[in-house]
N, C-alpha and C positions, 0 to 999 in steps of 0.2 A: 065804154063797152065793156066788159070784164070778158077775159080771155079763158080757157080752162085749159092747166098746166097740172102735169108733173113732175114731183123731182125725187131723188133716186141719192142719196148719199152715201158713203163711205166709213165709217168712221175707226180709229186703231181699235187693236183689241186691247190692249193692255185698260184701258176701261173699266172701271165698276158697271153695278147696273146704274147704281147711283147717279154715278158722273154721268152714265150713257141718257139717260134720264131730262136730265138737265140739262143735254147738248139738243136733246131731241124738244127738250121745252122753249130753247134758246131761238130755235131755227121757225119754232110755232108762232112765237112771239114775232119775230121779224116781220113774216106772211101777216098777223093779224095789223101787224100796229101802221103796217103801209100799206092799209085799202083792201088787202086782203080777206078771202074767205075761206074755211077747211074746208074740204070737203068731205075725203076718205082719208083713210092713216093708215100703214101696215108695218109691224116690224117684223124682216124675213130673222131676228135675231144673228148670231155669231156663223159667218160662212166663211167657206176654203175661198181665195179668190183663181178668175184663173190663171191670173202670173207675179208673181212677187211684184208687190209698188212698197221700197220705202225699206226694203228688206223685211217684210211683213208677209206670210202668207194665207193670214186671215183679217177676217174683218166685221165690223157690226153695219150692217144694211136696215136702212129704213129707209121707205115711199112714204111721201105727201102729195094730194094730188088735192087741189086747188084754184079759187078762181082768185083773179087778179088782175089791177092794169099792166100794161108791158113793162112800167117802169119797174115796176116793183124785184121786174129779172134781174136786171142790174146790182140791186140793194142785196138781195139775196146773195148771188154769187157771190160778190165781194166780200160778202161775212164767209162764206164758205172758205172762201182763198185765204185771208186770218188766222180764218181757225187754224189751229197747229194738228189739233183730235182728225179734222179729215183729208184722208187720203183719196179719196174722188169722189166727185161728185156729178151732174147731171141733170140737165133739167129742160124739158122740151113742151111744146105749144100742142093741145090736143086738138086734132080735125075732129067734125062732129062723128066722125066716126071712129072712132079710139074715144069718145067717150061713152057712145054707144054699145060698145066692146066692156068697157068697163065696167057701165052698169049690169050688163046682160051677169058677168065675171062676179060682180057681189053679187047679185040674186042667186045664181050656182051656191055660190059657197053659205049664204044663207036657207037656202036648202036640204043642204047635206049637212047641214049642223040641227037642224030642224030633225031629220029620219033618224040621225044617231040617240 
């Protein structure tokens, strides 16, 4: 059975846009190559950090929502730790309420886009 997960990572702000896209593709690949299925993605862009991390005050944020077997999480987080460009990450398993909330949030975003 596949669980649904959400992972957010923060990449160092010194990356160019092309380097950041390559980094995102790397982690997409880790998920899909290990039996995962991408559900949704959001690029939050360059944001200010709440507190300095490794003497950096900003970072590129990216969210990936996916379905995967539990064993994939160890592989994914190992890849995060090995990559020097990642300064923070968080992965959690979504319960049914979190999944419903995420679906509603995406639907509301779509409605707002259509209204504009």
